[in-house]
C-alpha positions as CSV (number, residue, x, y, z in Angstrom):
1,M,160.9,74.5,62.0
2,A,158.1,75.5,60.0
3,Y,159.6,77.3,58.2
4,W,162.6,76.1,57.0
5,L,160.1,73.2,55.9
6,L,158.5,75.6,53.9
7,R,161.1,76.6,52.3
8,R,162.8,73.7,51.2
9,K,160.5,72.7,50.1
10,P,161.5,68.5,51.0
11,L,158.2,66.8,49.8
12,Q,159.1,65.6,46.1
13,I,156.3,64.7,43.6
14,I,157.8,61.8,41.5
15,N,153.8,61.2,39.7
16,N,151.3,64.1,39.1
17,F,148.1,63.9,41.7
18,N,145.4,67.4,41.7
19,G,147.3,69.2,44.2
20,C,149.9,68.3,43.8
21,E,152.0,71.3,43.2
22,Y,151.3,72.6,47.1
23,I,151.7,69.6,48.5
24,N,154.2,71.2,51.0
25,E,152.3,74.3,51.7
26,L,149.6,71.9,52.8
27,F,151.8,69.8,54.2
28,I,153.2,72.3,56.4
29,T,149.3,73.4,57.6
30,F,148.6,70.6,58.6
31,Y,151.5,70.4,60.5
32,L,151.5,73.3,62.5
33,T,147.8,72.8,63.5
34,S,148.3,69.9,64.7
35,L,151.7,71.7,67.0
36,I,149.3,74.2,67.9
37,T,146.4,71.8,68.1
38,K,148.4,69.7,70.9
39,A,150.0,72.8,72.6
40,R,146.8,73.4,73.9
41,K,145.2,70.2,74.6
42,I,142.7,71.1,72.0
43,D,141.2,67.3,70.5
44,N,140.2,66.5,67.1
45,N,136.0,66.8,68.4
46,I,136.3,70.5,69.1
47,K,138.3,71.0,65.9
48,N,135.7,69.4,63.5
49,N,132.8,70.6,65.7
50,H,134.3,74.8,65.1
51,P,133.7,76.1,62.0
52,T,136.4,79.1,62.8
53,F,139.7,76.1,62.6
54,G,138.7,74.9,59.7
55,E,138.6,79.0,58.1
56,F,142.3,79.7,60.0
57,Q,143.8,76.8,58.4
58,S,141.8,77.3,55.3
59,L,143.8,80.8,55.7
60,L,146.7,79.8,57.1
61,N,147.0,77.5,54.4
62,Y,146.1,80.0,51.2
63,N,148.9,82.0,52.9
64,L,152.0,79.4,53.0
65,K,150.9,79.7,49.5
66,Y,149.9,82.9,47.9
67,R,152.2,85.1,50.6
68,P,155.9,86.7,51.5
69,V,156.2,84.0,54.9
70,S,159.0,84.6,57.9
71,Q,159.9,83.2,60.7
72,Q,158.3,86.3,62.1
73,S,154.9,85.1,60.9
74,L,155.1,82.4,61.6
75,E,155.4,83.0,64.9
76,L,152.9,86.6,64.9
77,M,150.3,83.2,63.9
78,I,151.0,80.8,66.7
79,E,151.5,83.8,69.8
80,A,147.8,85.2,68.0
81,F,146.0,81.3,68.1
82,F,148.0,80.4,72.1
83,C,146.6,84.8,72.4
84,G,142.7,83.9,71.0
85,Y,142.7,80.5,72.0
86,D,143.2,81.7,75.8
87,F,141.2,84.6,75.5
88,I,137.9,83.0,74.5
89,S,139.0,80.0,77.5
90,V,138.9,82.2,80.3
91,N,135.7,84.2,79.6
92,T,133.6,81.0,78.4
93,A,134.9,79.3,82.1
94,P,131.9,78.3,84.2
95,E,133.5,80.7,87.1
96,A,133.5,83.5,85.0
97,S,130.2,83.6,83.6
98,Q,128.7,84.0,87.9
C-alpha cells in the first residue's frame, strides 16, 4: 500500500506552504512507522525517547524523497526493522541476562 501511495501521490496541495513539495513522502513515512510500531506494540513514549527511532524516520523519509523505491525495498526495510527490534528485545529480556 505504501508503495502505491508513494507512486500515485494522492495528496495534492491547493495552496503552497513551506515543506509542501514532499507532503506525500512525509505522509508515507508516518504511515509506515505507525503501522510497524503498532505491529510490535511500541508505544509513543518508547518512540519519542529512543534516539535511533528518530534517525530511522529521518532516513526513511530521505529515501522516499530522493532514492528509487520499489515494493521489495520497502518490504526489506520493514522486515529489517522487525528483525532489529526482535533481536534487541530478546537480548535485553531479563531472563537473557541471567
